[in-house]
N, C-alpha and C positions, 0 to 999 in steps of 0.2 A: 183590713189592717195592712199597713205598708211594712213589709218584713223582708229581711235577708237572713237566711238561716244557713250557716256554714256547717259542713260535716266532712268526714273522711280523714281527719288527722289521726295520729297515733304514734306509737313508739316503733321505730324502724332502725335497723343497723345501717351504718355507713355503706353506701352503694345500693341501698334498697330503693323501692319505689312506693309512691302513694298517689292516689287520685283524690283531690279535694273537690267538693261540690258546694254550690251555693244555690239554695232554692229561694226564688223571689216570689213575692205575692203583693197584690194591692196596687200595683202600678204597671204602666205600659213598658214592660221589660225590654221589648224589642227596640224601643226608641232611644235607649240609653247606651252610651259607651260604658263598658264594664271593666273593672280592674280587680286584681288581687294586690293587696298590700300586706305587709307583715310587721310585727313588732318582735324584734329579737333582743336577747340580752346584750349582745355586743354592739349593735349599731342602732338600736332604737327603731323608730318607725321608718319603713322604706317601701317604695313602690317595687312591685315584682313583675307584673305583666298586665297588658290591657288588650281588649278586643273591641272594635267599634261596631256600629250598627250594620255595617256592610262586611263584617267579618275580617277586616284587616287586623293583624295581630302585631304586638310589640312586646319586647322582652328586655328586662334589665340584663346587663352583661353577665351578672353572676348566676343567672339561670338559663341563659341562652344556650341552645343546643342540648339541654337536658330537661326541658319543660315544654309542654304544649297547652295553650289555653284554647278553650272552645266554648261555644254557647249553643243552647237548644232553645230557640225562642218559643216554640210550641209548648215545651215543658217548663219554660221560664227558669232555666237552670244555667249556671255557669260552672265550668270545670277547669281544674288545673291538674294535668298529669305531670308528675315530677319523677324523674329517674336519677340514678346515681347521686342520691342524697348525701349531703355532707353534714358534719356536725354543726357547721355555721348556719345551716338552714333551720336549725331549731328556733322555734318561735310560735307566736299565735298569728294565724293567717285570717284575714278578713277580705270579703268581697266589698267593692266600693264603686260608687258612681262618681262621675265628674261634674254632675249637677245635683243640686239639692232636689230631692223628690218630695213634693208636697204631701204632707200627712205623715212623714217619717218621724218617729220619736226617738229621743235619746241619741241624736246624731252627733258623732264626732267628726270634725273637719280638720284637715291639715293641707298645707301646700307641700307638694312633693315634687322632686325632680324626676322626670321620666325621660325616655329617649326622645320624646317630642317637645321637651322643655318643661317648665314648671306648670303644674296643674293642681287645682283644688281636688281633693278626694273626700268623699262623704261616706262614712261607714257607720252602721248601727246594729250589726248582728253581734252575737256573742263570740264569734271567732271559733276557729278550730285549732287545737294545739298539735303542733308537729314537733316530735322529739327524735333527734337522730343521735343515737348513742350505741356503743358496743357493750 
């Protein structure tokens, strides 16, 4: 089964840190550029960060300098380490691919603006809730 399972979210105070994880299965994870996107109460759906198949990384301005994206192809996992969290980071975080993965079910797709231009994002996990609040 083609799956993306996000985890690692939670309630954290402003200034705190979280490490989000995404476990992939059922497809050739290493061949896909991977991303994190988020759904926030204030701004809706937005792109957060991306990493391509050769480990080049990209960040939205609002997380640049306080987040690190990484991937472990052997373990088929994607991570997002976030520091100095702000209340506006509150939202549901999803991992996403830039190409449709055959066999994925319940896929949501959206065009999003990234630092490399507009790109399609496909996500089908349950997401992980991040709440930043004092």
